C-alpha atoms as one frame of an Amber mdcrd trajectory, in Angstrom:
protein
   0.000   0.000   0.000   1.404   3.416  -0.922   1.664   6.114   1.701  -0.449
   9.250   1.514  -0.366  12.370   3.609  -2.453  15.459   4.191  -1.501  18.996
   5.195  -3.802  20.762   7.628  -3.723  24.531   8.136  -5.424  26.504  10.910
  -5.553  30.301  10.929  -6.013  31.821  14.372  -6.141  35.355  15.719  -2.408
  35.680  16.282  -0.845  32.766  14.383  -1.174  30.109  11.720  -0.475  26.423
  12.363   0.203  23.631   9.904   0.630  19.886  10.275   1.431  16.941   8.055
  -0.495  13.802   8.973  -0.516  10.224   7.727  -3.929   9.580   6.125  -3.824
   5.898   7.052  -3.536   6.216  10.817  -3.873   9.964  11.500  -0.392  10.195
  13.003   0.958  13.743  13.126   4.334  13.681  11.379   5.311  17.358  11.560
   3.895  20.588  12.944   4.772  24.261  12.747   3.472  27.554  14.169   4.024
  31.051  12.747   3.090  34.069  14.873   1.932  37.026  12.793   4.671  39.678
  13.011   2.347  42.617  12.324  -0.093  41.385  14.967   2.723  41.183  17.519
   3.573  44.818  16.760  -0.131  45.681  17.213  -0.316  47.163  13.738  -3.792
  47.497  12.208  -5.349  47.330  15.672  -7.086  49.957  17.758  -7.547  48.633
  21.272  -9.645  51.661  22.298 -12.176  50.850  19.550 -11.909  47.089  20.142
 -10.759  46.666  16.509  -8.289  43.929  15.741  -7.246  43.253  12.166  -4.645
  41.142  10.466  -2.613  42.112   7.442  -3.027  39.755   4.440   0.745  39.263
   4.242   0.680  37.701   7.713  -1.577  34.969   6.302   0.516  34.428   3.177
   3.870  34.497   4.962   2.503  32.214   7.666   1.206  29.692   5.149   4.492
  29.601   3.239   6.636  29.431   6.372   4.680  26.676   8.135   4.325  24.476
   5.047   8.046  24.761   4.274   8.933  24.111   7.920   6.776  20.971   8.034
   8.328  19.789   4.781  11.862  20.320   6.099  10.998  18.416   9.274   9.929
  15.506   7.039  13.093  15.734   4.937  11.359  17.290   1.921  12.835  20.152
  -0.051
C-alpha cells in the first residue's frame, strides 16, 4: 500500500499552524506555528475601539513558512 499524507492549516487570531499527517492512521508527522509579526507589533489594531485586524501578508507568509517548515521536518525540499 502506498503512503499518503495530508496537510492541515489553521488560521487563528495571532498565528497560523500547519501539520502533516498520515492519512492511514492519522499520526501527526510534523507541525509548525508562525506568529503574525504585524499582529505582535499591534499594527492594524485599535484597542480603544476594540478593533483587531490582520494584514493579508501575515496569512501568506505564515502559510508559506509553516508548510516549508513541516516539509523540512519531514526531509522534503
